[in-house]
N, C-alpha and C positions, 0 to 999 in steps of 0.2 A: 504494500500500500504506500502510495506516495503522499507526502505531506505538502500542504500549501506553502510551507516555509521555504522549501527548496525552489519553488517557482518564483517566489518573491526575491530570493537571493540571486537567481539567474537574471531576473529583470533589473535588479539594482546594479549588478555587475555590468550588464550590457549598457545601461544608462550611463554609468561612470566611464565606460570605454568611449561612448559617443561624446561625452563632455570633453574628455581628453583630446579626442580627434578634432572637435570644434575649437578647442583652445589653441591647439597647434596651428590649425588653419588660420585662426584670427591673428596669431602671432606672425605668421608668414605674411598675411595681408598688411598688417601694420608696418612691418619692416619694408615691404615693397612700396607702400605709400610714402613712408618716411624717406626712402631712397629717392623716389621720384620727385618729391617736393624739394629735397636737398639739391638735386641736380637742377631743377627749375630755378631755385633761389640763386644758386651759383651762377647759372647762365644769365639771369636777370641782373644780378649785382655786377657781373663782368660787363654786360652791355651798358649798364648805367655808368660804370666807371669809365668805359671807353668813350662814351658821349661827353662826359666831363673833360676827359683828356683831350678829345678833339676840339672842344670849345677853347680850352687853354692854349692849344697848339696854334690856333689861328693868330694869336697875338705874337707867338714866338717866330723864330726864323723858319724858312722853308725846309731846311735840312732836318730840323728837329721835328717838324710836322710830318715829314715822310717817315721818320722812324716811328712816331706814334701810330701812324696809319698801319704799319706792318703789325704792331702789337695789337691793335684793336680788331684785326681780322681773325684772331684766334677764336675757335669755337669749341665748346665742350659738349660732346655727344653723350 
């Protein structure tokens, strides 16, 4: 004769396993989102810095401006 307790235990164990799987999936998703936002922020801040550098370079000599132009063309993928 099978007791109802064993069924409850099996259900509890499978529920815990599902929770662990969901937690690891959530962790992977959070890491992926953080990485994506970090890359976007880095790209945005680099572009913003290059615009400021370009504006300052207009006042300086032409040779310095051409050097800044090479630096501002870098792209982070």
